[in-house]
N, C-alpha and C positions, 0 to 999 in steps of 0.2 A: 503493500499500498504506499502511497505517495503523498504524506503529510505536507499539505501547505497552507499557512499562515502569517500574517501580520502580528508583528511583537512591537508592545509600546509598555513603557512605564508612566505613570503618572504621580504628579506631587499631589496631588488631591486625597490620594487613598480614601476614595468614595466610589462606592457601587451606585450608579442609578436605579433608580426604581423603574418599573413596567410604565407607568405614568410620566418618567422623565423621560424616559425613550423612544416611548410611541410617536410624539409627537413631531420629533427631527428625523423620525424614520418614515416619512408619509409614503412613498413608495414601495414600501414591505409591509409584510404583516409580521408580526413579531408576538412570540410563544411568552406564556406565563417563566417565569423565572423559575430556575430549577439551583437547589442547592446539594453540594456535593462536599463531605469532606475526605479529602485524598492524602494519604500516607505514602511518601515513595522512599524507597531505598535506593541508591545507586552504587554500584558495583565498578571495581578494577581491580589489577594484581597490584602488586608492591613494585614494579616498574610501570607503570601508567600504560599497559601497552594497548588498551581498548582506548583510549584517548589519544594514542601516537599513533594508532589505525586510521581514526578517524569515527569510533562507535561510541555509543553511548547505552547503559544497560541496565535496568531500574526493576524489582519486584513493587508494585502498586498496590495499595487498598484502596478501593474507591466505595466507599459505605461497606457494604459488607460483601463485594465481591472483589478478587487478588486477581492479577495479570502477571505475566513478564513479558519486558518488552526492549526490544534492541532494535536501534534507531541509527542508522548512519550519518556520516558527517552532512552537517547543515552546509546548503549552497545559501549564502545571506546576501540578498541584493535590496541597500537599502531598508531595512525592518521587515523583508517579505522572505521566510525562507521554506526553503523545499529539503525534503531529505523521508528517505525511503523507510518503512519503520513495519516491522513484525511485529506485532502485538496478541499474545495468547494467555488463555484463562489458566491459572497456576493451581494446581493442585497439590499439596503437600508442598515438600521445601525443594526438590529435584526442577532443575531447569528442564523447560521442555524441549523434547529433541529436536525440534527444528531450530529452536535456539541457539542448541549443543554443537549440532551440525553446522552453522552459521560461524561458528565460534573456531570451530577447528583449524587449526594454522595460524591464530591470531594471539590466542591465550590458552594455557591450562586451566580450565574451568574448575577443578579444586583447588585452584590457587587463589581464587575471587574471592574479594574483600568489603565490607561496605564501605564506602568512603564519603558519602554524604548523605543524611534526611531531611525530607523536607515531610511540613505540614502544612495543607493548604485548605482554607477557606475561598470554593471555586462558586460562584454564581452565573450561570449560564442564560441566554436568549436563543432562541432557535431563530433565524429570519428567514422568510420564503416570501415568494412570489407566487409561479402557478407550482413553483415547488421549492423543496428546502435548499438554500444556497450558502447559506454560512450560519459560524456559532461564533457568537460574540460571550467571551470568557471572561471574567472578571477575579484574581485571583489574590488573596490576600494569603501573603509564603513567608513563612519560617522556615530557616534552613539551620543544621546544625552540620560539624563538623564530626566525623564517627569518632568515637573513642575520646574526644576531650569536649571543654565547656564551652568551647565558640560558637557561636550563635551569631545571627543575623535577619533581617527581614525586610521584606519589601514589597510593593504591587504593583500588578504587571496587569497589561489585558493583551489578548489574545484573540485575532479575528481569523477564524480556520474557514476556507474553503470546503464547500460539501460537494459532492458531484463534478461536476465541469466548469465550476466558477470558476473564473479568471481572476488576475491579481488586480487587474482593472476596477473591477465589480467589489473587490475587498477594498480599496482605497477611498472607492465610494462611499462607500458603509462607515470608514474612518474619516473623512471627511465630516461627513454630517456627525459621528458621534463628537467631535471635538466643539459643537456647536456647546454643550455642555461640560465638558471635562478636558483636562488640558492633556495633552499626549506628547511622549518624547519617541523616537525611535527605538529602539533596542538595538544595540548591532549587536550581541551574545544571547544567547537561549539561557535557560534557569540555572543548567549546572554548573557551565563557565562563569557565569555571572558569581553565583554563589562558592564557588571553589578560589575564584581569585580575590573575593572577600576573604574568607574564612582562614584561607592559608597566609594572609595576613595579620591575623586577628583582630580586623578593624571593621566596622558598622557601616554600611553605606548610606 
């Protein structure tokens, strides 16, 4: 699966309500808000083999479900990210066979260890016209470097394409969103951003 999305930060630290969003998106239908509580654990080995190869690997618990996800290196064009994603339901503690196969030759799967943990409060809205075209996610994120007390937090907005939605359509949605919330283009994903801060022991 190809993941395609715009990523932003905002100093507002504000999650708009449906009644705030609906008037600024007059050409779209807006679903009611959904709340997700997400816990992520990202993994790599002692020599950062996955990072060096351009991959990220996580285990995610979202509400009551658990998933394992392998993502390729992001192609970033002014905050527009594209990357391949393999996400499978996780049963037990063992990595799914399809992910283990993808990691062959990149790392020894038995040597993987937790590197960063995230807790995210996510509010999403689905945008549609004749069909669903995008998801807007507002994420209040806290991150912790594994086996340390180093923590940081930040607020992000993602506008993710569904089906065949193009980048230009996502940018139209983002431009409308800026009518009620300040947006700053992100140049890195959550994992890279958190690692850069936590490895320095600083807060954003």
